[in-house]
C-alpha positions as a Python dict, from the first residue, in 0.01 Angstrom:
ca = {
    (1, 'M'): (0, 0, 0),
    (2, 'E'): (-147, 330, -115),
    (3, 'K'): (-143, 216, -480),
    (4, 'E'): (-329, -103, -393),
    (5, 'T'): (-593, 89, -200),
    (6, 'K'): (-651, 330, -486),
    (7, 'A'): (-669, 41, -733),
    (8, 'R'): (-927, -145, -522),
    (9, 'I'): (-1143, 167, -492),
    (10, 'R'): (-1122, 224, -866),
    (11, 'I'): (-1214, -138, -943),
    (12, 'N'): (-1509, -123, -701),
    (13, 'R'): (-1639, 192, -868),
    (14, 'L'): (-1607, 37, -1214),
    (15, 'L'): (-1797, -273, -1102),
    (16, 'Q'): (-2072, -61, -945),
    (17, 'H'): (-2108, 149, -1259),
    (18, 'A'): (-2130, -171, -1464),
    (19, 'G'): (-2424, -282, -1248),
    (20, 'W'): (-2255, -558, -1050),
    (21, 'R'): (-2420, -625, -713),
    (22, 'F'): (-2288, -848, -435),
    (23, 'F'): (-2604, -792, -229),
    (24, 'D'): (-2976, -759, -297),
    (25, 'D'): (-3076, -393, -302),
    (26, 'E'): (-3342, -158, -437),
    (27, 'K'): (-3200, -196, -789),
    (28, 'G'): (-3247, -574, -787),
    (29, 'P'): (-3111, -901, -660),
    (30, 'A'): (-2743, -979, -627),
    (31, 'N'): (-2599, -1075, -963),
    (32, 'I'): (-2257, -1199, -852),
    (33, 'A'): (-2210, -1547, -708),
    (34, 'L'): (-1898, -1601, -501),
    (35, 'E'): (-1951, -1977, -497),
    (36, 'V'): (-2234, -2180, -642),
    (37, 'N'): (-2406, -2268, -312),
    (38, 'D'): (-2277, -1987, -89),
    (39, 'K'): (-2442, -1656, -18),
    (40, 'I'): (-2269, -1382, 178),
    (41, 'M'): (-2472, -1140, 385),
    (42, 'I'): (-2384, -784, 486),
    (43, 'L'): (-2399, -894, 852),
    (44, 'C'): (-2113, -1140, 785),
    (45, 'L'): (-1888, -851, 684),
    (46, 'N'): (-1947, -633, 990),
}
């Protein structure tokens, strides 16, 4: 389990450094689409 956790954190950091955004933020709009007509909101994750 520890290896998977570390791998997920590393992947997330690489995606962030590459400029991928799941949510609109001060840097711009979300540029990743999970599904064509679906939009996830931060509130859905909490």
